[in-house]
PAFI-254494 format. One record per residue: x, y, z of N, C-alpha, C in turn; residue number from 1. Coordinates in pm, whole numbers, plus 50000, padded with zeros to 5 digits. Layout:
<recs>
     n_X     n_Y     n_Z    ca_X    ca_Y    ca_Z     c_X     c_Y     c_Z     n
       X       Y       Z       X       Y       Z       X       Y       Z   NUM
...
</recs>
This chain:
<recs>
     n_X     n_Y     n_Z    ca_X    ca_Y    ca_Z     c_X     c_Y     c_Z     n
   51597   52031   50935   51493   52090   50768   51376   52046   50774     1
   51294   52221   50768   51091   52169   50754   51071   52059   50684     2
   51021   51964   50718   50964   51905   50571   50899   52005   50448     3
   50879   51973   50397   50783   52109   50235   50646   52046   50252     4
   50627   52193   50202   50483   52178   50239   50394   52117   50062     5
   50257   52080   50044   50206   52013   49932   50282   52102   49859     6
   50258   52256   49808   50282   52354   49703   50414   52260   49689     7
   50525   52288   49766   50685   52275   49727   50665   52163   49741     8
   50607   52073   49758   50670   51897   49676   50552   51888   49565     9
   50469   51975   49535   50338   51955   49443   50465   52081   49274    10
   50559   52163   49311   50617   52197   49273   50752   52103   49185    11
   50843   52087   49299   50937   51984   49270   50878   51868   49166    12
   50757   51833   49193   50743   51740   49050   50701   51821   48943    13
   50687   51979   48954   50599   51999   48837   50752   52074   48781    14
   50844   52008   48841   51006   52021   48779   51049   51921   48686    15
   51048   51837   48755   51034   51683   48629   50902   51634   48555    16
   50799   51615   48604   50760   51559   48529   50633   51594   48467    17
   50536   51598   48375   50371   51579   48445   50285   51547   48526    18
   50231   51675   48574   50091   51556   48679   49952   51595   48687    19
   49876   51523   48727   49783   51564   48714   49692   51570   48887    20
   49666   51752   48912   49650   51783   49034   49501   51766   48990    21
   49440   51663   49151   49268   51685   49114   49208   51743   49251    22
   49129   51913   49236   49117   51906   49390   48950   51979   49406    23
   48939   52013   49464   48829   51998   49557   48775   52156   49652    24
   48666   52152   49644   48571   52313   49696   48691   52276   49884    25
   48721   52188   49904   48731   52190   50074   48922   52180   50071    26
   48983   52266   50040   49126   52267   49949   49214   52079   49982    27
   49098   51990   49969   49166   51881   49940   49213   51840   49783    28
   49374   51755   49759   49395   51777   49660   49509   51641   49671    29
   49531   51636   49520   49609   51534   49538   49699   51470   49419    30
   49791   51453   49396   49863   51452   49250   49852   51329   49230    31
   49882   51295   49082   49865   51183   49022   49981   51210   48849    32
   50068   51097   48912   50156   51123   48784   50206   51055   48706    33
   50063   51006   48562   50112   50916   48475   50188   50891   48419    34
   50331   50941   48421   50448   50830   48417   50497   50764   48436    35
   50441   50781   48596   50507   50656   48726   50402   50601   48766    36
   50309   50534   48629   50230   50382   48635   50086   50493   48708    37
   50068   50604   48711   49989   50627   48718   49916   50655   48915    38
   50050   50613   48981   50076   50676   49072   50041   50762   49113    39
   49961   50782   49275   49938   50908   49382   50030   50893   49403    40
   50160   51036   49364   50235   51049   49476   50232   51139   49586    41
   50107   51218   49597   50050   51298   49728   49962   51361   49771    42
   49927   51419   49828   49770   51422   49876   49798   51563   49992    43
   49703   51650   50030   49671   51745   50088   49545   51760   50139    44
   49540   51859   50238   49421   51862   50349   49377   52029   50332    45
   49483   52108   50347   49449   52188   50372   49547   52381   50229    46
   49542   52319   50150   49562   52381   50026   49716   52352   50033    47
   49784   52479   49921   49956   52464   49908   50024   52464   49996    48
   49983   52595   50120   50070   52558   50229   50085   52470   50320    49
   49949   52408   50377   49952   52262   50449   50042   52099   50361    50
   50033   52054   50491   50128   51963   50523   50099   51886   50379    51
   50229   51797   50324   50229   51785   50250   50235   51554   50292    52
   50180   51497   50258   50128   51321   50311   50115   51278   50235    53
   50171   51110   50213   50266   51040   50147   50409   51044   50146    54
   50522   50990   50042   50637   50968   50007   50749   51023   49911    55
   50812   51068   49872   50839   51088   49754   50983   51012   49807    56
   51028   51000   49740   51230   51030   49729   51311   51125   49654    57
   51297   51191   49671   51336   51252   49553   51467   51297   49479    58
   51598   51220   49509   51656   51141   49454   51643   51073   49409    59
   51562   50973   49449   51462   50894   49224   51479   50999   49138    60
   51324   51071   49144   51300   51200   49078   51373   51208   49035    61
   51459   51281   49107   51552   51374   49001   51621   51306   48965    62
   51675   51211   48914   51780   51073   48889   51769   51044   48694    63
   51803   51061   48699   51827   51057   48488   51853   50882   48438    64
   51876   50816   48577   51956   50692   48563   51806   50594   48525    65
   51775   50538   48543   51693   50403   48536   51786   50306   48611    66
   51743   50245   48714   51726   50110   48797   51693   50035   48746    67
   51786   49875   48699   51699   49811   48641   51626   49706   48743    68
   51661   49717   48829   51573   49670   48971   51476   49701   49052    69
   51480   49850   49059   51340   49916   49111   51358   50089   49106    70
   51309   50179   49065   51333   50326   49100   51197   50324   49231    71
   51306   50359   49287   51124   50363   49427   51134   50504   49433    72
   51023   50592   49330   51009   50758   49317   50906   50732   49439    73
   50850   50670   49528   50785   50719   49639   50544   50662   49574    74
   50512   50734   49641   50361   50758   49611   50281   50703   49758    75
   50167   50787   49725   50083   50729   49837   49950   50647   49749    76
   49926   50607   49670   49921   50463   49614   50032   50390   49491    77
   49994   50364   49526   50102   50291   49369   50031   50102   49321    78
   50085   50055   49219   50005   49932   49215   50120   49811   49158    79
   50108   49766   49236   50206   49629   49149   50128   49521   49149    80
   50170   49412   49126   50148   49290   49137   50199   49228   49120    81
   50144   49099   49225   50131   48992   49297   50170   48835   49211    82
   50242   48804   49230   50326   48747   49336   50524   48786   49313    83
   50502   48843   49428   50734   48886   49468   50794   48682   49454    84
   50738   48668   49508   50842   48564   49518   50784   48393   49468    85
   50895   48313   49468   50829   48191   49481   50794   48156   49279    86
   50749   48068   49308   50709   47961   49164   50654   47985   49040    87
   50540   48120   49088   50450   48216   49010   50501   48306   49014    88
   50627   48405   49034   50676   48538   49048   50674   48578   48954    89
   50635   48704   48932   50715   48805   48808   50817   48881   48844    90
   50844   48888   48949   50995   48954   49000   51113   48881   48944    91
   51109   48783   48860   51182   48656   48834   51173   48668   48764    92
   51323   48580   48687   51323   48558   48469   51268   48401   48538    93
   51280   48363   48504   51282   48219   48415   51367   48145   48561    94
   51345   48049   48648   51413   47928   48653   51549   47963   48770    95
   51578   48114   48806   51724   48168   48802   51656   48143   49014    96
   51816   48205   49069   51812   48145   49187   51729   48269   49245    97
   51633   48301   49368   51520   48402   49452   51684   48442   49543    98
   51713   48559   49460   51841   48600   49521   51843   48769   49463    99
   51872   48816   49619   51813   48972   49510   51881   49050   49406   100
   51989   48969   49448   52115   48988   49340   52051   48991   49118   101
   51924   48920   49203   51799   48866   49016   51734   48923   49070   102
   51644   48993   49134   51499   49057   49226   51481   49184   49064   103
   51374   49175   49012   51335   49362   48951   51209   49306   48977   104
   51199   49414   48950   51048   49547   48910   51014   49499   48754   105
   50925   49428   48745   50864   49489   48571   50851   49598   48589   106
   50910   49655   48432   50881   49777   48375   50797   49859   48391   107
   50680   49791   48353   50529   49810   48322   50539   49887   48427   108
   50565   49797   48613   50509   49882   48695   50571   49960   48744   109
   50701   50027   48684   50811   50055   48754   50855   50144   48683   110
   50861   50175   48508   50979   50255   48496   50819   50344   48346   111
   50750   50281   48313   50671   50313   48193   50530   50430   48200   112
   50461   50467   48069   50381   50543   48136   50271   50481   48172   113
   50179   50595   48224   50023   50483   48186   49924   50570   48134   114
   49846   50517   48003   49824   50623   47915   49701   50736   48011   115
   49651   50810   48022   49581   50911   47992   49469   50865   47911   116
   49341   50799   47980   49220   50826   47928   49088   50929   47902   117
   49090   50971   48021   48996   51077   48054   49006   51155   48172   118
   48974   51323   48219   49043   51367   48336   48903   51442   48334   119
   48848   51471   48533   48750   51542   48602   48834   51637   48662   120
   48824   51738   48733   48828   51801   48861   48864   51694   48964   121
   48808   51635   48938   48793   51523   49116   48836   51388   49063   122
   48809   51290   48966   48899   51203   48882   49004   51177   48744   123
   49029   51092   48784   49135   51072   48634   49109   50926   48645   124
   49133   50854   48455   49122   50710   48455   49274   50711   48289   125
   49299   50618   48356   49410   50553   48262   49467   50403   48214   126
   49532   50377   48191   49522   50202   48118   49675   50213   48063   127
   49754   50011   48066   49866   50037   47993   49823   49878   47969   128
   49862   49855   47839   49906   49683   47844   50016   49610   47876   129
   49987   49555   47866   50141   49451   47950   50167   49282   48006   130
   50226   49259   47954   50303   49154   47979   50417   49075   48052   131
   50364   48994   48130   50452   48971   48272   50472   48770   48203   132
   50601   48782   48271   50610   48629   48254   50638   48592   48391   133
   50633   48462   48428   50671   48436   48603   50802   48339   48595   134
   50836   48272   48669   50960   48210   48718   50952   48080   48649   135
   50821   48013   48686   50732   47920   48596   50784   47916   48461   136
   50802   47997   48379   50778   48084   48224   50621   48090   48179   137
   50560   48093   48249   50417   48151   48175   50410   48322   48169   138
   50356   48291   48028   50287   48473   48023   50168   48495   48097   139
   50165   48648   48102   50058   48685   48135   50021   48769   48034   140
   49941   48783   47908   49889   48958   47858   49764   49000   47908   141
   49825   49141   47948   49680   49227   48033   49673   49291   47961   142
   49571   49383   48047   49523   49554   48043   49556   49583   48128   143
   49620   49675   48247   49570   49768   48367   49518   49844   48357   144
   49387   49873   48365   49264   50007   48419   49327   50002   48537   145
   49321   50200   48513   49351   50251   48677   49314   50371   48701   146
   49209   50426   48749   49153   50553   48775   49182   50623   48927   147
   49195   50686   49007   49206   50755   49068   49084   50890   49133   148
   48993   50860   49246   48923   50977   49271   48926   51032   49385   149
   48876   51149   49364   48961   51251   49485   48734   51237   49579   150
   48747   51195   49695   48657   51242   49779   48635   51418   49871   151
   48534   51408   49904   48467   51490   49925   48414   51403   50088   152
   48430   51511   50203   48463   51467   50266   48309   51367   50341   153
   48219   51470   50258   48063   51371   50227   48085   51258   50231   154
   48139   51246   50175   48182   51078   50033   48327   51001   50112   155
   48397   51051   50156   48507   50961   50251   48437   50978   50389   156
   48307   51054   50481   48264   51011   50577   48192   50830   50530   157
   48108   50838   50429   48066   50753   50406   48052   50608   50358   158
   48160   50603   50319   48343   50549   50277   48394   50440   50418   159
   48453   50556   50488   48507   50506   50554   48404   50443   50726   160
   48268   50544   50675   48198   50518   50831   48228   50547   50917   161
   48302   50655   50903   48327   50777   51060   48218   50894   51028   162
   48311   50976   51166   48241   51053   51130   48352   51191   51129   163
   48300   51273   51026   48462   51320   51005   48473   51479   51052   164
   48326   51534   51038   48304   51628   51056   48470   51739   51152   165
   48480   51866   51105   48539   51918   51219   48705   51867   51205   166
   48695   51845   51078   48871   51747   51094   48922   51787   50937   167
   49034   51819   50931   49097   51867   50764   49108   51690   50742   168
   49096   51694   50610   49090   51551   50557   49103   51498   50416   169
   49154   51518   50411   49224   51408   50247   49176   51317   50212   170
   49116   51274   50093   49081   51166   50114   49072   51110   49959   171
   49143   50928   49905   49074   50966   49791   49092   50757   49707   172
   49073   50722   49634   49015   50610   49631   49094   50560   49503   173
   49138   50448   49434   49158   50396   49340   49088   50301   49269   174
   49067   50252   49176   48977   50164   49094   49103   50061   48994   175
   49168   49961   49054   49255   49942   48942   49230   49756   48883   176
   49225   49749   48833   49132   49644   48707   49296   49598   48634   177
   49234   49443   48703   49281   49373   48607   49258   49283   48505   178
   49249   49284   48337   49180   49156   48272   49332   49108   48162   179
   49236   49004   48152   49311   48889   48119   49312   48895   47924   180
   49340   48934   47899   49387   49021   47732   49476   48900   47731   181
   49476   48754   47723   49553   48652   47666   49426   48589   47598   182
   49467   48461   47552   49362   48369   47469   49349   48234   47570   183
   49379   48238   47664   49397   48082   47708   49313   48130   47905   184
   49280   48077   47950   49231   48142   48066   49387   48077   48183   185
   49342   48222   48312   49477   48156   48386   49414   48107   48479   186
   49538   47954   48496   49517   47820   48587   49634   47822   48714   187
   49535   47786   48793   49680   47770   48971   49771   47677   48909   188
   49765   47596   48819   49891   47512   48810   49992   47632   48775   189
   49914   47647   48678   50108   47776   48542   50115   47904   48674   190
   50080   47886   48774   50083   48073   48813   49894   48175   48758   191
   49913   48243   48924   49816   48336   48892   49840   48442   48977   192
   49833   48556   48855   49849   48687   48956   49744   48749   49047   193
   49796   48864   49126   49684   48957   49155   49701   49122   49182   194
   49574   49219   49244   49666   49354   49257   49743   49341   49369   195
   49810   49431   49331   49895   49448   49505   49911   49627   49500   196
   49818   49700   49662   49812   49851   49618   49934   49857   49757   197
   49983   49960   49726   50084   50021   49823   50109   50172   49826   198
   50063   50210   49997   50059   50389   50089   50134   50400   50088   199
   50240   50451   50090   50361   50540   50156   50387   50619   50215   200
   50475   50622   50345   50433   50758   50460   50570   50776   50417   201
   50574   50885   50533   50648   50936   50590   50686   50854   50695   202
   50870   50854   50743   50840   50810   50922   50863   50867   50960   203
   50854   50777   51131   50792   50889   51240   50950   50842   51338   204
   50949   50904   51395   51010   50834   51567   50911   50759   51587   205
   50773   50865   51573   50651   50807   51726   50590   50755   51648   206
   50533   50725   51511   50509   50688   51400   50433   50442   51446   207
   50301   50460   51431   50247   50360   51510   50179   50326   51367   208
   50204   50190   51339   50097   50141   51208   49938   50033   51331   209
   49894   50024   51327   49756   49951   51412   49680   49897   51293   210
   49676   49746   51285   49591   49663   51232   49523   49563   51296   211
   49393   49553   51367   49340   49485   51345   49303   49296   51296   212
   49267   49237   51442   49289   49152   51356   49119   49048   51398   213
   49093   48927   51328   48968   48859   51391   48989   48726   51482   214
   48927   48728   51550   48944   48567   51697   48851   48552   51690   215
   48866   48402   51809   48730   48415   51827   48833   48447   51985   216
   48677   48451   52098   48733   48414   52288   48766   48360   52236   217
   48744   48223   52266   48800   48093   52265   48917   48001   52264   218
   49000   48111   52142   49141   48042   52035   49193   48058   52160   219
   49336   47975   52150   49433   47983   52249   49548   48005   52109   220
   49558   48092   52077   49627   48193   51981   49761   48220   52070   221
   49872   48145   51947   50028   48265   51980   50071   48282   51883   222
   50146   48422   51913   50162   48514   51783   50148   48475   51644   223
   50202   48339   51614   50194   48332   51464   50116   48239   51350   224
   50011   48223   51467   49931   48190   51402   49813   48388   51439   225
   49879   48460   51415   49762   48545   51449   49754   48668   51307   226
   49967   48683   51307   50019   48740   51273   50171   48709   51173   227
   50183   48695   51013   50324   48609   50950   50400   48754   50980   228
   50504   48768   51077   50587   48877   51047   50807   48831   51121   229
   50787   48753   51012   50944   48653   51005   51027   48711   50804   230
   50942   48813   50776   51008   48788   50717   51124   48890   50681   231
   51194   48949   50717   51313   48986   50740   51371   48955   50891   232
   51318   48843   50942   51387   48774   51068   51225   48860   51266   233
   51271   48742   51311   51168   48791   51397   51200   48903   51459   234
   51043   48956   51472   51054   49122   51615   51007   49118   51722   235
   51060   49177   51830   51020   49158   51903   50969   49288   51922   236
   50932   49280   52104   50823   49353   52129   50858   49535   52104   237
   50988   49542   52074   51026   49660   52088   50964   49707   51940   238
   50941   49632   51857   50873   49671   51736   50741   49642   51688   239
   50713   49489   51730   50613   49441   51723   50493   49420   51847   240
   50377   49422   51865   50267   49406   51972   50145   49356   51912   241
   50153   49290   52002   50008   49174   51935   49917   49178   52081   242
   49794   49248   52111   49702   49258   52130   49482   49211   52165   243
   49607   49078   52206   49475   49039   52221   49373   49049   52260   244
   49369   49191   52381   49207   49199   52412   49172   49319   52299   245
   49217   49360   52244   49189   49455   52199   49167   49420   52045   246
   49233   49261   51982   49228   49231   51891   49302   49347   51783   247
   49448   49384   51793   49479   49449   51686   49669   49489   51761   248
   49672   49435   51617   49840   49447   51590   49941   49575   51628   249
   49975   49602   51724   50085   49738   51667   50211   49707   51590   250
   50263   49822   51526   50375   49773   51445   50465   49993   51473   251
   50655   49961   51504   50701   50057   51448   50703   50139   51254   252
   50653   50269   51272   50698   50306   51107   50777   50394   51153   253
   50883   50363   51190   50960   50473   51228   51109   50513   51134   254
   51110   50395   51037   51229   50395   50903   51363   50384   50971   255
   51375   50275   51082   51519   50283   51164   51566   50126   51122   256
   51437   50012   51078   51513   49915   51066   51387   49784   50970   257
   51428   49730   50857   51398   49679   50729   51317   49529   50811   258
   51167   49574   50798   51039   49455   50860   50919   49401   50808   259
   50820   49329   50862   50766   49348   50725   50626   49221   50867   260
   50536   49333   50875   50382   49174   50892   50304   49185   50794   261
   50267   49034   50746   50136   48992   50685   50038   48943   50740   262
   49912   48962   50759   49737   48854   50804   49749   48822   50674   263
   49658   48697   50675   49604   48642   50621   49418   48654   50650   264
   49315   48598   50532   49208   48588   50507   49140   48531   50662   265
   49187   48503   50738   49060   48390   50827   49122   48500   50969   266
   49212   48577   50962   49186   48705   51064   49208   48880   50976   267
   49175   48875   50884   49219   48969   50868   49109   49051   50873   268
   49070   49200   50878   49000   49319   50864   49010   49374   50742   269
   48897   49524   50726   48927   49589   50558   48957   49718   50594   270
   49043   49690   50675   49075   49885   50716   49287   49856   50832   271
   49355   49900   50820   49478   49925   50859   49522   50101   50902   272
   49535   50116   50955   49525   50259   51074   49704   50345   51151   273
   49740   50404   51120   49853   50442   51117   49828   50637   51198   274
   49894   50626   51321   49849   50736   51410   50050   50818   51437   275
   50083   50915   51374   50235   50981   51367   50206   51079   51513   276
   50228   51049   51580   50213   51125   51735   50328   51279   51705   277
   50439   51282   51605   50440   51415   51660   50407   51498   51565   278
   50395   51439   51426   50318   51496   51351   50205   51566   51370   279
   50125   51440   51446   49942   51470   51470   49872   51472   51330   280
   49894   51313   51249   49810   51267   51136   49764   51145   51205   281
   49644   51129   51160   49574   51039   51133   49540   50973   50948   282
   49594   50866   51002   49584   50822   50876   49522   50703   50901   283
   49437   50622   50795   49354   50498   50710   49339   50439   50578   284
   49347   50318   50611   49373   50256   50432   49253   50193   50457   285
   49146   50183   50336   49079   50049   50353   49101   50002   50219   286
   49032   49831   50194   49000   49834   50063   48840   49744   50058   287
   48833   49735   49891   48747   49594   49904   48748   49431   49934   288
   48784   49398   50038   48762   49306   50148   48647   49207   50065   289
   48663   49027   49978   48588   48981   49973   48469   48947   50097   290
   48367   48857   50095   48371   48880   50210   48292   48674   50264   291
   48368   48588   50103   48368   48511   50161   48561   48492   50085   292
   48606   48318   50164   48760   48321   50099   48754   48281   49976   293
   48776   48362   49908   48838   48394   49810   48875   48241   49701   294
   48797   48126   49618   48855   48020   49611   49012   47938   49550   295
   49122   48062   49552   49177   48017   49481   49359   48075   49557   296
   49205   48193   49689   49376   48239   49813   49416   48357   49774   297
   49500   48348   49799   49644   48487   49779   49774   48472   49764   298
   49817   48491   49658   49897   48473   49623   50077   48523   49771   299
   50137   48406   49725   50228   48398   49814   50319   48483   49779   300
   50354   48593   49836   50538   48682   49842   50665   48592   49916   301
   50655   48543   49985   50819   48494   49994   50856   48444   49895   302
   51030   48468   49879   51132   48439   49843   51145   48287   49854   303
   51088   48235   49756   51144   48048   49842   51044   47953   49756   304
   51069   47840   49673   50958   47727   49640   50890   47747   49744   305
   50738   47735   49711   50678   47716   49788   50605   47582   49803   306
   50509   47515   49900   50436   47400   49883   50288   47436   49801   307
   50264   47626   49902   50116   47642   49900   50170   47776   49889   308
   50137   47814   49736   50156   47965   49679   50057   48029   49680   309
   49972   47955   49725   49878   48051   49742   49765   48069   49882   310
   49837   48076   50005   49855   48077   50137   49901   48185   50111   311
   49878   48305   50106   49983   48490   50147   49877   48528   50180   312
   49935   48696   50254   49868   48760   50292   49808   48852   50226   313
   49689   48883   50278   49559   49037   50251   49663   49145   50245   314
   49698   49104   50369   49763   49305   50382   49915   49255   50446   315
   49997   49400   50397   50109   49323   50484   50174   49528   50498   316
   50210   49550   50609   50262   49654   50634   50426   49628   50657   317
   50569   49750   50618   50640   49746   50577   50678   49857   50585   318
   50823   49827   50705   50847   49974   50774   51017   49962   50702   319
   51062   50039   50663   51184   50050   50554   51320   50069   50644   320
   51442   50075   50685   51560   50075   50736   51697   50012   50711   321
   51778   49973   50801   51913   49929   50805   51797   49752   50769   322
   51905   49730   50659   51877   49534   50721   52023   49530   50709   323
   52018   49347   50701   52209   49280   50672   52324   49297   50626   324
   52271   49397   50479   52381   49451   50425   52401   49585   50536   325
   52332   49663   50602   52361   49807   50692   52309   49891   50597   326
   52184   49909   50525   52135   50029   50410   51971   49986   50399   327
   51924   50072   50411   51795   50054   50381   51715   50049   50237   328
   51677   50066   50199   51633   50087   50074   51625   50274   49989   329
   51625   50381   50098   51601   50501   50079   51689   50540   50214   330
   51720   50651   50185   51782   50691   50344   51743   50760   50415   331
   51701   50707   50527   51628   50767   50586   51517   50726   50648   332
   51464   50588   50555   51333   50531   50552   51221   50576   50483   333
   51031   50479   50521   50963   50533   50488   50926   50395   50578   334
   50744   50419   50593   50636   50299   50638   50598   50267   50466   335
   50515   50108   50491   50436   50091   50427   50277   50025   50448   336
   50132   50008   50388   50065   49998   50395   49996   49956   50253   337
   50019   49761   50341   49967   49748   50157   49843   49708   50169   338
   49761   49686   50037   49643   49549   49994   49643   49474   49892   339
   49594   49358   49956   49691   49262   49801   49478   49193   49742   340
   49498   49177   49616   49334   49088   49585   49405   49012   49620   341
   49271   48855   49594   49291   48708   49529   49381   48701   49477   342
   49439   48559   49465   49527   48562   49344   49404   48492   49243   343
   49415   48562   49102   49289   48565   49038   49347   48432   48945   344
   49202   48387   48864   49197   48270   48777   49073   48279   48682   345
   49152   48402   48519   49046   48479   48518   49046   48414   48357   346
   48942   48411   48319   48900   48353   48151   48872   48484   48134   347
   48957   48449   47981   48983   48504   47843   48904   48633   47801   348
   48883   48826   47824   48836   48857   47810   48773   48936   47958   349
   48766   48879   48064   48769   48909   48220   48855   48945   48301   350
   48841   48995   48417   48861   49163   48463   48836   49125   48639   351
   48908   49136   48714   48922   49211   48840   48970   49380   48868   352
   48807   49417   48964   48897   49521   48995   48911   49491   49224   353
   49034   49541   49226   49094   49586   49319   49063   49707   49414   354
   49003   49825   49462   48935   49986   49510   49001   49940   49656   355
   49135   50051   49650   49183   50095   49778   49130   50268   49807   356
   49099   50251   49902   49088   50400   49973   49137   50480   50089   357
   49246   50586   50088   49337   50637   50169   49265   50753   50243   358
   49278   50764   50379   49212   50913   50447   49334   50954   50546   359
   49401   51134   50523   49436   51155   50584   49406   51252   50648   360
   49376   51245   50828   49306   51318   50922   49395   51383   51009   361
   49415   51553   50990   49478   51637   51148   49336   51676   51148   362
   49355   51762   51266   49291   51831   51392   49244   51837   51523   363
   49173   51818   51601   49114   51833   51714   49186   51694   51777   364
   49253   51696   51847   49288   51517   51932   49202   51458   51964   365
   49083   51531   52057   48975   51397   52069   48915   51340   51956   366
   48854   51538   51895   48802   51497   51740   48853   51337   51702   367
   48968   51336   51678   49066   51227   51568   49048   51158   51631   368
   49062   51103   51758   49082   51005   51891   48949   50896   51904   369
   48797   51021   51866   48677   50972   51838   48674   50848   51693   370
   48769   50930   51652   48755   50806   51489   48856   50686   51477   371
   48959   50729   51530   49002   50575   51572   48938   50488   51636   372
   48884   50499   51773   48753   50431   51831   48635   50350   51732   373
   48593   50440   51704   48472   50428   51604   48541   50318   51512   374
   48637   50337   51485   48653   50278   51345   48744   50100   51425   375
   48823   50166   51542   48918   50044   51515   48890   49984   51729   376
   48836   50023   51751   48780   50016   51909   48892   50049   51970   377
   48994   50095   51995   49129   50192   52013   49128   50329   52041   378
   49145   50465   52114   49179   50533   52109   49369   50599   52078   379
   49369   50662   52060   49514   50718   52020   49618   50757   52115   380
   49483   50723   52257   49600   50782   52387   49704   50581   52354   381
   49596   50492   52366   49628   50303   52371   49727   50305   52209   382
   49705   50368   52189   49784   50371   52065   49931   50431   52036   383
   49866   50562   52120   50110   50613   52126   50164   50540   52225   384
   50036   50430   52354   50136   50444   52509   50242   50279   52406   385
   50225   50244   52309   50262   50096   52262   50401   50120   52248   386
   50447   50207   52231   50600   50227   52171   50640   50349   52289   387
   50596   50398   52316   50691   50483   52371   50775   50483   52480   388
   50885   50604   52471   51022   50548   52585   51003   50704   52661   389
</recs>
């Protein structure tokens, strides 16, 4: 069955939801859904007849039933708040066992609408008040401000630092601000929260995520020093490869096995990429990585009581698929590129903004390969060969 075009996906969404469509003169467009927490659901770079990027869970969108655990509608740029696990988790009720049966996504991040405040042809701004309670029974009264901006090719080239000429591109960025609206400062001892942005994509038999890492030439490293890869069991070289020479991690995005990796601040760079050999689509996600290590670190999202709850990852990559129960979250799977803000110790009235940018490209393969080489130091042939069969 052929994949839906951008126009067909837009028509489907409009049948079920109110959408905000941002377009520019280059035939690029993004679709934002305020009802789905202002997430950017899809994007396109060739008008209504062109490809539709991002991921839609069609069954969830069509359903009238609200799932109490999560409503996985999809989205190319969607907002969560960390941490997911540990004593500071906002995904488990106070004191309960951290098991899947007790896990649930806060409604403000899953099933409640964000209010549109302003809109232009190329941007939309939204807001939401929320109250989160963590596993340790600390409350966070917050305001979430979110804006989505559609970038033209000149702005995208400047922000990503790449020559995008002669390529069909769509690029958008989201500015996500978390504000402490409570009467007391957030303290590490009672739990901190942070912003967590997720870019979902269609899986592909030949889809490969690639993640650069930092390391000194003389460091004697094992894989575990570079990448956290045991979230859902250890991964072998059919799914995860660490290229020390080029300082690159490769990860399969085929939607066949539930798996995940993470990179901490000492190793992380501010970009993640994916190459879908079958669809010939190059994707890049970037974010505003702090220049120096944040004072309070990053939230640890593992589902366990934690000795160091602020030794978490800065980026994650996730591949949905079969898990121990024999099924994934969505039939057919998907993959994600995720970026996180630091753990935030905010005073009353203080806010922090996490910016995530998403770039999708199609066009002449040598030109696409040159973009990958200039930004990541590896070309498309190197990327595609990692899991070639």
